[in-house]
N, C-alpha and C positions, 0 to 999 in steps of 0.2 A: 504494500500500500504506500503510495507516494506521500511526501510531506504535504504537497498541495491538496491532495484529496482528503488527508486527515484533518486539515484545518477547516474544511468545509462541512464536516460532519456535525449534525445538530446534537443537542443533549439527548434527545430521544434515540437517535441512531447509536450514540455512544453507549447508552444503557443496554442496548441489545447485544453488545459484544460480551461473550462469556469470559469469565476470569481464567487467566492462564495459570495453570498449576506449575509448580517448580519441577523441572526435570531432575531425576534422581537415580542413584544406583539401584539396581534390583536387589531385593531383600536377600536373596540367596547368596549373591556375590558379596554384598557389603558385610555380611556376617563373618567373612574371612579376612577382612582388612580393616585398617583404621583410617582409610581415606575418607574424605568428606562425603557425606551422604548426598547432599544436594549439589547439583551441578551449576545452578545459576541460570538466569535468562540469557538468551541470545539477544543481540540488539533488536532484531525484528520482534521477538516476543515482548521485550521491554517496551518498545514503542506502542505496540497494540494494547498492552495492558495499561499503559499511561493514558491512552485515549479514553479509557473507561471513566476517568475522572472528569466530571462535568464542570469543574472549576466553580464551585459554589461561591456565592457572594459572601457567605459567612462560613468559612471553612472551620467547622468545629473540631476537625481532626487535629488542628494545631494546638488547641487548648488541651486536648487529651494526651498530647505528647509531653512528657516530663521536662524535656529541654526545649520545647516549642519550636521544633523544626518547621520551616515555612513549606509545608508539605505540598500545598497547591502549586506553589511557584516551581519547586524542583520537578514535580511531575509534569507540569506544563512544558518545561525545558526538555524532559525526556521524550515527550510526545513529538517534539520538533526535531529530535535527533541531536540535540545540543547536550551531549552527555557530560562533557568536561565542565560546562557552565552549571549543569545540575549538581555536579560534585561540589563546586564552590558554594553554591546556594545552601546545600546541606551543612557544609562545614562552617557556615556563619554561626550555627547553633550547636552542632554536634561534632566533637573532636574525634569520635571513634565510629564513623558510619559503617565501615566494613564489619565491625564487631556487632553493632546494634542490629544491622540487617540480618544477622545470623541468630542472635540469641534473645532479642527482645520479644516479649509477648505482645506483639502488635494486635493480636485478636482481642486482647483485653483492654487496649488503649486506643490508639488512633483508628484502627480498622473497625473497632467496635462501634464507633459513632459515625462512621462513613455513611453519608446520605444514600449512596447507591446500595448499601447493605440492607436498607429497609425494604427494598423490593427484589434485590438480587444478592449476589455475593459482593462483599466490599472490595474496593480496589486493593490490590496486593501491595500495600505501601512498603512493607518490610522487604519483600522481594525486589522491589524497584530500588530501594535504598542500597541493598546489597549489590545489585547490578551496577549502579552508578559508582559506588566506591571501588568495586573490583575493576571496572572499566578504566577509571583514572589511574589506579595502581599499575595495571598492566600496559597502559598506554605509554609509560615513560614520561608523562607530562604532569607528574605530581606537583601541585602548586602549594607552597606553604603560605599561611596567612602573614599579613604584615605585622611586624613587631614594633611597638612604639618606643620612643627614646627611653633609655634607662632611667629609672626613678631613684636609684640608690637604696631602695628598700629590699630587705631579704625576707623570704618566706620559706618555712620548712613545711613540707608535706609528708606526713607519716603514713606510709602504705601506698603501694603502686597499683592498687586495684582501680576499678572504674571511677570511683569517687575521687581518689587522689590524682589520677591522670587527668581527669577533666578539670579539676581545680588548678592543677599545675599548668595546663594548656592556656586557660584563660588568663591567669596571672602573668605568665610569660609574655603573652601578647600585649599586656598592658605595660610591659617594660620592667617588671620586677625580677629580681634574681631569685630563682626557685631551685631548691634542692629537695629531691624526693628520697626518703629513707625507706628501704625495704628490708624486712627481717630475713627473707629467704635469699637463696643464692641466685635466683632468677627473677626478673621483673615481670610484673603483670598481675600479681595477686591472684584472686579467684579466677581470673581469665586464663591464667596459666595452669594453676594446680587443680582447679575445680571442674573445668569444662573439658570434656574429652576432645581429642584430636579430630574425631569424625564429625563433630559439631562445630568446632572452632579451631582451625589449624593454628598451631603455635606460631608459625612464620608470619601470619597476619598480625598477631599481637606484637611480635617483635618489630615489624615494620611500622606499626602505629607509634610504638615507643621511640623508634629511630627518628620519626618526624618531630617528636617533642624535643629530642636531643638537638635537632637542627634549629629549633626555636631558641635554644640556649638553656633548656632545663637540664640540671645536673642530677645524676642518680648515684646513690650509694647503697650497695647490697650488704647483706649480713649484718645489718644494724637493727638490733632489737630495742626499740624505744620503750623505756620502762625498765630496761636492764643494761644495755650497752651505754645508753645515755638517757637522761630524763628530759621531760618537757622544760623544766626550769633551767637545766644546763644549756639546752638549745637556745633559750632566750637570753639568759643572763651571761653565759660564757661564750657562746658561739655567735651571738649578735643577731639572732633572727628577730625581726620585728613582729612577726605573727606566725602562728602554727596552725595547720589544718590536720585534724586527725581523721584518717580514713582507713582504719585497720580492719574493718569488717567484723564478722561474727564467726570466728574460727574455732570456737570451743565446742566440740561435739557433745550433743546430749545422748545419754544412754537410757536404757529402759528400766534399769534397776531390778532386773529379774535374775533368778539363779542361772549360772552358766555363762555370764558375760565375759568372764576371764578365760574361757577356753581358747585353745589355739584354733584359729580358723574364724574367729569373730572379729570383725573390723568395724570401725566407724566409717561412714562414707568419706569423711575428710581424709582419714589415713589411706583408705583404699585408693581414692582418686588421685591423691597427691603422689603416692608411690607409683601409680601407673603413668601419670602425666610428667612429673619432674624427674623420676628415676627411670623413665623410658621403658616400662614394662611392656608397652605396646610395640616395641621394636625388637625383633628377634635377634638382633646383633648384640643385645645387652642381656646379662643375666637377670632373670625376672626377680624383682624385689617383693613379689607378692606370692600368695598361695597359688600353687599350680592348679589352675581350674580345669585343665584338659580332662575331658571325660567325666567330670564331677557334677554334682548337683549344687547349685548356688541359689540362695534366696536373698532378696533385698527387702528390708522392712521399711515401708513408707510409701507415699503416693505423690511426692513432688517431683520437680524437674531433676533434682539431684539423685533421687531414687532411680529415675529413668536412665540417667547418665551411668549410674553404677551398674544396673542390671544389663544394659546394652554393652557396657565395657566387658563385663564377665562373659557375655556371649561371644564376644570377639576374642577373648583369651582362651576360648576352647571349651567352655562349660557345655556339658551335654544337655542338662535341663536347667532352665533359669526361671525363677519365680519372683513375682511381686506379691508380697503379703501386706494387705492393707485392711485396716480395721473398719473402714466405711465402705460404701459402694463406689463404683466407678464415677458416678455422677458427682460425688463430693471430692474427687481427687483434684488437687491443686495443679498438677502437671499440665503443661501445654497439650492441646489436642494433638498437635503434630507429633510430639514426643511419644504419647501413648500409642498413636497409630503406627509409628515406626517400630516401637517395641513389639507390638503384636505381630507385625509383619516379619520380625526377626525371630519369632518363635517363643517370645516370653509368655509364660502362663500367668494369668492374673488370678490370685486367690483372694477374693473380696470377702469382706465381713468376717475377717479372722484376725486375731491378735495373739502374738507369741506370749506365753507365760513362763517358758523355761527353755534354755538351750541345753540339750542333752549331750553329754560327752562320754567317751570311752575310758578305759582304765589308764590310758596314757595321756589323758588331758586334751584330747582332740575332739572337736565337735563332730557329732554323728547324726544329730536330729534336732528339729525344732518342735516343741510341744505347743500347739495352738489351741485357742479357745474360740469357738464360733460366736459371732456377734449378730445382733439385729439392731436396726435403727430406731431410736427413741425420739424424744423432743429435741428441737434445735438448741445448741449451746451458744456461748457468747460469739462464736465465729459465724453464726447463722446456719451452720451445717447441723444436720441431725446427729445427735449424740449416739455413739455405739454403746449398746447394752449387752452384757454377757448372756449367752444362752446356757442355762444350767446343764451340767453333766455332758458337755459337748466337746471335751478335750480329746485330742488325738495327736499323733506324732507324724511329722513328715521327715523322710530321710534326707538330710542336708549335710554337705561336706564343708561348706563355707557360707557365712552369713555376713551381710553388710547392713548396719543399722543407719538408716537415713530418716530420722524423725525431727531434724532441726539442729540449730546451733545456738550456743550462748555467746556472750560478748567477751572479747579479749580483756582479761582482768589486770594486765601488767601496768598499764598507764594509770589506772585508778589507784593501784597500790603505791605508786611513787609520786602521784600528784593528787592527793586526796581532796584538794579543794575543787576539783572538777566534779560537779554534781552528777549523780547517776540515779537511775530508777531502781525499783525493787528487782527488776530483771537484769540489772547490771549495765543497761544501755546508757549512753551519755545523754544527758538532758540538754537540749539546746533551745534557743529562740528560733522558732520555725521560719521566721521571715529573714533571718540573717545567718542562722546556723551557729551563732556564737554560744559558747559554753558559759558556765558561771565564772570562769577564769578569764580575766581581761587579755585580749590578744590571741585567745585560743578558740578555734572553731572546730566543728566536727560534722561528719555527714556519712551517709551510706549505712551499711548494716550495723555499724557500731552504735547508731542512733535509732534505727528502725527495727533492729533485729533482722533476720534473714529476709531479704526482699529481692528485687530484680536489678539487673545491671543498669537499666535506664533510669530507675528511680535513684540509684546511687549517683549516677552522672548528674541528674537534676540537682541533687544536694550539693555536689561539687561546684556546679555553676553558681548556685545561690551563694555559697560560702565565698567563692572567689570574688564575686561582685561586692559583697559586704566587706571583705578584707581590703579590697582596693579602695573602696569609699572611705574606710576608716584610716588607712595609711595615708591617703592623699587628701583627706577632708573634702571630698567631692561627692556629687550624686550622679550615678550613671542611670540614664533613662532607659527603662526596659523597652525593647523594640517589639 
């Protein structure tokens, strides 16, 4: 379809175009590799999908995006074939488009409110964002944003996950000297250790971080703030004028049931970190995890991390893989796409079941999971129906390895050494939601350390909010929101 013809299509004609699904690896093939599942749009598919956007006068999708990407404008540019211009338009608000296009739950945010979606399928905003970001990266014409003159101000960013990277990006563009401190040996935070290669290739994260380095952002790895150095030391001895804390929620929750100390029982954090950072997915490396080949593996939980863990176990050679979840599939918080992909890859979903004991052998190795069947009762505080145990319904499933994926708590180290930073009963840092400032002057926080476990894009939104507030405080200016 030519550009001229596309421009002549009416809104009614555009709405008749069917949504273009993402091309992907076949399930049988992808179970044997860690290559990315989704292939991405071709230019032709992207342009046709972009045509489905009717360019609303009041684009509510922008408000539904935590970083307020100008969605209508970038999609309009895609429809015209101006892909590099579209990339620049996205990057006015989103520093990590290639990442967001892959892992953001667009179906619960921008796509959920898409006007087209009221009568048909919503415009595939996430797929288009990914296409544009990949097109720019592969074109060799990657354009960096303008950096304003140096302000002479120094800002420390603690944590190199999505909140920290976004905050660092915005502050660097305003001319501040930014140093990011990362506890692990590799940069990227949860983007590197928590999300599998088949969903977010590590090289993409590295390239996004390289772009920040080109903006002047400095990075230091193997620095555990709260142990290696404290917040006070960063400000009083190292001369940082402000600090942003984006350390995430990396403290895994366990179930508190018998047998959790058996060999073969992992938290999702440990399991995915070992696979991602210690390269268990690469046959050229000695596997730092339980040998799943030919074994039965169960993952406890129903979120995206649970899907990542169970699909990873499948690729590591597990013969049978299970999701055990105490509610029904309707209540699962995981993305629809992740559930779909898991089912296609042979994952068996055991719904309305809750483990009550991990059963071991005489040598301390896991050999089974004792489950209790559940039924749904009245809704709880989350709005989901509460699981209620079914009397005398216990039974044992033969399992060789289990991964517990029921959520995470907050990193306690900073609180221990900087007690004046106020925290909630759950250990999350309390902030002013409009500025992300903590109870300690000059210290801001955002992402999972504030909200508890949430999404990449919400963490990025917090990073942007904090960066704006930090800049205004340091320079005594007001930045108008666009």
